[in-house]
C-alpha positions as CSV (number, residue, x, y, z in Angstrom):
1,M,61.0,-25.0,27.8
2,W,59.3,-21.7,28.9
3,M,61.1,-19.9,26.1
4,I,59.6,-22.2,23.5
5,E,56.2,-21.8,25.1
6,N,56.6,-18.0,25.0
7,L,57.6,-18.0,21.4
8,Y,54.7,-20.4,20.6
9,R,52.2,-18.0,22.4
10,K,53.6,-15.0,20.6
11,G,53.3,-16.8,17.2
12,L,49.8,-17.8,18.1
13,T,48.8,-14.3,19.0
14,S,50.3,-12.8,15.8
15,F,48.6,-15.5,13.8
16,W,45.3,-14.8,15.5
17,G,45.7,-11.1,14.8
18,V,46.3,-11.8,11.1
19,D,43.3,-14.2,11.1
20,T,41.1,-11.5,12.7
21,E,42.2,-8.9,10.2
22,I,41.4,-11.3,7.3
23,K,38.0,-12.0,8.8
24,V,37.2,-8.3,9.1
25,I,38.4,-7.5,5.6
26,S,36.4,-10.4,4.1
27,L,33.3,-9.4,6.1
28,A,33.6,-5.9,4.8
29,H,33.9,-7.1,1.2
30,W,31.0,-9.5,1.8
31,S,28.7,-6.8,3.2
32,G,29.8,-4.4,0.5
33,N,28.8,-7.0,-2.1
34,L,25.4,-7.4,-0.5
35,Q,24.8,-3.6,-0.6
36,T,25.7,-3.4,-4.3
37,R,23.4,-6.3,-5.2
38,E,20.4,-4.6,-3.7
């Protein structure tokens, strides 16, 4: 059981890392779009 829990946590961590990367990239694009509009 602990192995499944460990794998689940690792998957969750890597998923969160990807999610954070996407958020940072989209935020950079969004702020870049705001700057070009001004």
